[in-house]
C-alpha positions, 0 to 999 in steps of 0.5 A, a space after each residue: 436565546 433559543 434561536 441562538 442555540 438552534 443556530 449554533 446547533 445547526 452550524 455544528 451539525 453542518 460542520 461535523 462531517 468536516 472534522 473527520 473528512 480529511 482523515 477519511 479522504 486520506 484513508 480513501 486515497 490510500 485504498 485507491 492507491 492499494 487497488 491500483 497497485 494490486 491491479 498492476 501486480 495482477 497484470 504482472 503475474 498474468 503476463 509472467 504466468 503466460 510466458 511460463 506456460 509457453 515452454 511447459 504445461 506445469 512448472 514451479 515458475 507457473 506455481 509461483 505466478 499462481 501463488 503471487 496472484 493468490 497473494 494479490 487477490 487476498 489483498 484485493 479482498 482485504 482492500 474491499 473489506 476496508 472500503 466497506 468498513 470506511 463506508 459503514 463508518 461514514 454511513 453511521 455518521 450520516 445516520 447520526 446527522 440525519 437523526 439530529 436534523 430530523 429532531 431539530 426540524 420537528 422542534 423548529 416546526 413545533 416552535 413555529 406552530 406555537 408562534 403561529 397560534 399565538 400570532 393568530 390571536 392578534 391576526 388583524 390590524 385592529 387587535 394589534 393597534 389595541 394591543 399597542 394603544 392599551 399601554 399604560 405609558 408611552 414607553 410601554 407603547 414603544 416597547 409593545 410596538 418593538 415586541 410586535 416587530 421582533 415577533 414578526 422577524 422571529 417568525 420569518 427567521 424561524 421559517 428560514 431556519 426550518 428551510 435550512 434544516 430541511 435542505 440540510 436534511 434532504 442533502 444528508 438523506 441523498 448522501 446516505 442513499 448514495 452510501 448505501 448504493 456504494 456499499 451494495 456495489 462493494 458487497 457484490 464485488 466482494 462476492 465476485 473477488 472471493 469466487 476469483 480467489 477460490 478459482 485461483 486456489 483450485 488452479 494452485 491445487 491442480 498445478 501442485 497435482 501436476 508437479 507431483 507427478 514430476 517428483 524425480 525431475 523436481 528432486 534433480 532440480 533441487 539438487 542442482 540448485 543446492 550445488 549451484 548455491 554452494 558454488 556461489 557461496 564459496 565464490 562470494 566468501 572468497 571475494 569478500 575475504 580477498 576484498 577485506 585483505 586488499 582494503 587492509 593492505 591499502 590502508 596500511 600503505 596509506 598510513 590509515 587505521 585498519 578495521 583490525 578484523 579479518 571479517 570486517 572491511 577497512 573503508 576509505 572515507 569515501 567508501 564509508 560515506 557510501 556505506 553509511 548512505 546505503 544503510 540509511 536507505 534501508 527499506 527504501 532501496 530500488 528494486 533490482 528489476 522494474 517488474 516482477 514479484 518475490 517468488 522465494 523469500 530469504 531463509 529456509 522454506 519447505 519445497 512447494 511440492 516435494 514433502 520433507 524437502 527444505 530449501 535454503 535461500 541466501 537471498 530472494 528470488 524475483 520472478 519477472 518477465 523475459 528479457 527484463 533488465 537487472 538494475 543497480 539498487 544504489 550507487 557503488 562499484 562493480 567488484 566482480 563479474 563471473 559465471 557460476 554453473 547453475 547460476 549463470 552470470 553473476 555480478 557483485 557490486 560493492 557499496 562500502 561494507 555492503 555487497 549486492 549479488 545479482 545472479 542468474 543473468 543471461 547477459 552482463 552490461 557492466 565490467 569490474 571496477 565500473 561505477 554504477 548509479 541507482 537503476 543502471 542496467 547490470 544485465 538481463 535476467 536469464 530465462 530457463 528451459 521451463 520458461 521461468 525468468 528469475 533473478 537470484 538477489 543477495 545482500 551481504 554486510 562484510 561476510 554476513 548474509 542479510 535479508 534483501 527484502 527488508 532493504 528494498 522498498 515495499 512493492 
């Protein structure tokens, strides 16, 4: 019975790591994916930063790139911390297994010592024969003979069990040492990455100090942007209003019901399908550029340098590399191609009751009325005099402004 218990216990000890292995492998794979993504984002930010440095010693574009590197660097450190936590969890589990195996090994050795001592009393063949033939009956003699055979087999199995447990223990000790070595490496890496973060923050402070000396120029740029935003807002409002009216007229002419609202577009059955599909892909829509980062988020924000100055963003700004193509995020139809001072060329694409605006384009590759598919090139992103290449990207549902960041897939 004891042997059966020991075998079962040994099996449990060996299988225990497999219980959580799949989950840990998944966690490890996710961390590896994050590490690769962070590395790519750092490369992108470095490339964009170098391009902006060519034109000017200090610019908001450079500050944006440094801030992106800081954000990614925090992600790198967070990933390392989670790697360490995952490793420590594995080490704790391994240490538990080692402890159980050591206890089991000691128990097996103690039992074996007892068996050896007992066997020593009948060590020679004469004593064994005397034990067998001293039986009171033939049946008892057979039972004693079987007992000696079983006892001998039990000793052999005990030795095998000891060897198995010893081998398992050796393997677990090697695993534990490997885990400890990996942890030491991660801790050293964490120290290095924290130093890199401090260096980036120092660069950020230096850049802000340089930009603070350009206060008048920055205020002028803010005023110009606000003026350009107002013009773009008016253009979008006019286009949406006109499209709502046009769609209502078309519906009446075709005998279809209208939306009954001056702020909601009347959709054809085909357009309704596109609109529904667009909405169903929220959070999974393609990025409007292949490379880059969000340099300014949606909504109201304090200016990164000018104190007391608040910027309102109707969309998101995506800073990218020079010559980067702007791409359609979903199937739709080009509604408008226009030019707005301060926003350069703009393209508005309709996806049912949703409208996507691509502004700050240097060139345009589409024309009004053209159907587009996801990742079709809309145009190329404009690079300003400071060397900053930035796309202004907006999303509207009828005449309601939405946050595009929550609609495109996380990067």
